[in-house]
N, C-alpha and C positions, 0 to 999 in steps of 0.2 A: 248693929250687933254682928251681922256676918258680912264679909267682904266678898263682893261678887267677882273679884278678879280671879282668873284661873291661874293655877300654878304653872310656871314653865316647866318643861321636862327636866331641866337641870335641878330644879327645886323639889321634885317628887322623890320619895323614898323608893329605892329599887335595889335588887340583888346585884352583886358584882357579877362581871362576865364569867369569871372563873366558877363561881358558884353555880351559875346557870348551865354551864357546860358539864360539871361534875353531876348535877342532878339529872341532866338529860341522859347521862351514861348509866347512872344508877337505874333510872326509870325504864331504860331501854330493855333491861333484862338480859343483855348480852353477857354480863359478868355476874357471878355470884359474890364477888367482893371487889371493891375498888381501893387500891393503895394510893395515897396522895402524898406527894413530897412537895414542900415549900408552901403549904397552906396552914402552918402553924401561925400563931400570933407572932408578929415581928417579921414575917415574910420568909423566915428561914434563910438559907444561903442563896435562894434563887432570885430575890428581888433586891432592889436598891434599899439598903438599910435605913436611909433617912427619909425614904418616901413615906408620906402620910396618907392613910385612906380618906376618900372623899367623904364628906359629912352626909351625903345622901344614901350611904350604904349602911344597912343594918347588919354590921359584922356580928353583934352578939347573937342575933337570930340565926345567921348562918352557922355560926360555931355550934349553937344549940342543936341545930339539924344535923351537923356533923357528929356530935356526941350521940344523938339518937340512933344514927345509922351505925356508929361504932358499937353501941351497946347491943344492936341486933347482929353483929358480926358481918355487916354488909360493907364496912369501910374501915380503913385504918389510916389515920393521918400521922405522918412521921414528922417530927420536929427537927431542930437544928442538929 
């Protein structure tokens, strides 16, 4: 029923590096509000347009966290 094999690091779900950095800035308390550019879906104009996010990233959860912070006026994510 259960498989005893451990998942390799590449198979585990984890946040993107950008998300971790942004959350560290928010959690530091150094800023009352963080403005983000290029973190909109599609990558905005700052990332390669044909690049596809890796499957082990939970982008929907990251976007939800950003929306929560935006609703609390702690963050603003600017699109294209």
